[in-house]
C-alpha positions, -999 to +999 in steps of 0.1 A: +546+455+207+560+463+173+575+443+148+595+448+111+599+428+092+628+436+064+639+426+034+609+410+018+616+391-015+579+401-028+550+423-006+520+405-020+487+421-023+490+454-011+460+480-015+447+512-007+423+516+020+394+517-002+391+486-021+368+464-007+364+435-038+378+426-071+357+424-097+361+411-134+394+414-154+409+433-124+414+400-105+442+393-128+459+421-112+479+413-079+498+446-064+531+438-050+562+457-036+593+441-044+625+445-019+600+454+010+596+463+045+566+459+067+562+474+101+536+465+124+525+483+159+500+473+180+474+447+160+478+468+131+499+472+097+516+507+108+538+512+073+554+497+045+574+500+012+602+497-002+639+490+012+655+517+002+627+539+020+634+525+051+668+542+060+650+576+070+623+560+090+645+557+120+615+556+145+605+517+124+641+507+131+636+508+168+612+482+165+612+457+192+612+427+171+629+423+136+621+395+111+646+393+081+626+381+053+654+375+026+639+352+001+604+352+011+571+359+000+546+380+027+510+373+025+480+388+043+465+360+057+437+336+038+402+346+049+381+317+051+344+325+046+324+290+048+336+263+071+314+243+089+345+234+118+323+228+148+311+188+146+313+158+167+328+130+142+346+124+111+328+107+080+356+085+066+333+054+056+308+078+034+346+084+015+351+047+013+312+046+002+311+069-025+348+050-039+321+019-043+299+037-065+271+056-040+260+091-048+259+118-024+222+122-021+222+081-021+243+082+012+218+107+024+189+086+019+210+059+037+211+079+068+245+096+062+257+131+049+246+158+072+219+137+094+249+117+103+263+148+114+236+162+132+235+124+151+269+125+164+268+163+174+232+163+193+251+132+217+284+156+220+287+182+247+297+217+245+331+211+259+337+182+232+332+203+205+350+236+215+379+213+223+376+196+185+370+228+173+402+248+188+423+218+169+410+228+138+410+265+142+450+261+151+457+239+122+440+262+099+459+291+114+490+273+109+486+271+072+481+309+065+441+316+077+436+345+093+397+348+095+370+322+092+334+317+093+319+290+111+281+276+107+254+260+127+236+232+110+244+201+126+220+205+154+184+205+138+167+214+172+162+247+187+185+234+214+208+219+193+217+246+167+220+271+200+242+248+215+261+251+185+260+289+181+275+290+217+302+270+211+314+293+180+310+323+205+327+306+228+358+299+206+364+335+205+384+338+237+401+309+227+414+317+192+432+353+177+416+343+145+385+367+135+355+346+135+323+352+122+290+329+131+267+316+108+227+300+119+222+272+092+193+255+110+178+251+073+207+228+063+186+196+061+150+185+077+153+165+107+138+129+112+103+126+125+082+160+111+075+179+080+098+206+061+066+231+070+071+221+110+106+227+106+108+259+088+075+273+108+101+264+139+135+283+118+110+313+116+094+316+148+117+296+180+152+295+162+157+330+147+141+352+174+162+335+202+197+336+181+188+373+174+179+382+204+212+365+222+233+381+193+246+339+185+251+346+149+258+374+117+241+357+093+217+334+081+221+306+054+199+276+040+210+253+017+186+255-009+190+224-031+165+196-043+152+176-018+162+199+010+147+235+008+134+252-021+142+287-033+107+298-019+117+284+010+150+301+009+134+336+005+108+331+036+135+321+060+161+351+047+135+374+047+125+364+085+162+370+090+165+401+074+138+416+094+161+403+128+187+416+114+208+386+101+222+389+067+217+362+045+240+332+028+232+308+004+245+266-002+232+271-042+235+255-071+260+227-059+242+195-065+215+208-090+199+245-107+174+251-077+172+286-077+193+293-049+216+324-064+179+338-078+170+339-041+199+349-024+202+381-046+163+388-044+170+393-005+204+410-010+225+381+011+261+384+016+272+356-003+260+323-025+286+296-020+294+266-041+279+273-080+285+243-094+253+240-117+251+282-115+240+292-151+239+322-174+203+338-157+220+331-124+254+353-136+229+382-150+213+385-116+245+384-094+258+413-121+231+437-111+237+430-071+266+431-045+262+394-037+297+376-036+298+346-058+321+322-033+334+289-052+345+262-027+368+238-047+380+213-017+339+201-021+337+201-058+372+180-057+366+154-030+326+148-040+337+146-079+311+173-091+312+194-122+335+224-123+316+257-109+319+280-141+345+303-131+361+316-163+324+326-180+318+343-144+353+365-144+348+371-179+312+387-169+328+411-147+319+392-114+341+392-084+346+355-071+357+345-034+370+310-025+365+294+007+374+262+020+341+244+034+358+225+060+335+200+068+334+160+079+310+149+051+322+164+016+357+188+025+378+172+055+402+200+052+405+236+060+441+238+040+438+274+020+465+270-003+453+233-011+422+249-021+436+277-042+457+247-063+424+233-072+413+264-085+440+269-107+443+237-118+409+225-124+392+261-130+420+279-146+422+307-124+455+323-127+472+325-095+466+361-090+430+352-097+429+326-068+451+350-043+424+378-050+393+355-041+407+342-010+421+370+005+403+409-006+371+390-019+368+365+008+371+393+035+342+408+016+320+378+026+323+378+057+321+420+059+355+419+069+370+441+037+377+470+063+399+452+086+414+420+067+422+410+034+452+430+021+483+446+029+466+481+039+477+507+063+456+502+094+441+468+086+447+439+111+483+430+111+476+395+102+502+380+077+523+348+072+558+349+058+566+319+034+597+296+032+621+308+006+604+304-027+606+318-064+572+337-065+537+337-054+528+316-087+548+287-064+526+287-039+495+272-060+522+253-082+534+233-050+505+217-035+516+193-013+543+212+008+543+234+035+557+266+021+546+288+053+572+297+078+556+324+105+523+333+110+513+369+125+476+374+138+466+408+154+503+418+150+513+390+173+538+362+165+515+329+164+538+302+143+573+303+138+585+272+124 
């Protein structure tokens, strides 16, 4: 099937095929075409340009479906490179506990936090987990997300971590979204064992089984005080690398615990959170291919310090944005709201935030060849806004539904 979108007020994030990520001052540049058309053929973007160029392209004019986007903008879909969408229950009581003064760490010591989700997940069937995750995937797709990474980490046993990864794989036939799977067995230490014994189980039981069944693309570690140290992180990611799983790290969220340096040493594809990032971490990242990824939803919901985004950008680093959709610290996958937080709280420009949530977050999932920009040959994952003045209106009007149509892999998925 072919789709022609005409009279586009502004076509956003137009890039050449060689662009894989955007860094530093370049993140303030967002290439666009005004009064544009976009032609989709099959699953891919075939052509685009100014409307004045369209009259000479008779073969495009004969497309099967034509959409008039007068007054509307067309974006590449968001790429959400950090989520925990597979889970078995909400944790609103912890939200109330934080309002009443308890910290994230105090809640965890009372059996809340990650271990709360672990208990609920271990009691859920694969069918229940798939059903609830599909609802969340449909929810974020309606909000403009076209690619998503999903982590395990609420199982914490060999059986239940593999169950989670099986669920993630089984979601793929049920959703048109590009889905990447991450093994996060090192999310917390389960009750009834020691950290040393649990790490041994991760390295010698979980990772070999996961690699053999090809259940995950990445291996992640929660490098944090009272969880896993930088040495633990290096040990686990080194074992994962030997089995062909690239690393990711939950780094510097609640304290500076060496997660960034461990991630860089192990050539992790991304290090995520970064509220307590310091100058040494920035220096380490400057000499690496690791993508620094901020998670504004979790920072805002937990009221943590702001990650030093402006310092990162001024140092010439790239930055990606993801939602961290999870039941405890970021119970939303709405990337439009996440962009608003980044602009308002971290003083990112709309251009920087859009680059971070598209081309750079695609890089953080190894998807920049196929997703994250308007580029000929890439997947036709785009959304059309309602009539709005410009792209800055999207993070400005943070509480409103501004998306009219969503197209995934060349198919009309959402039409409001």
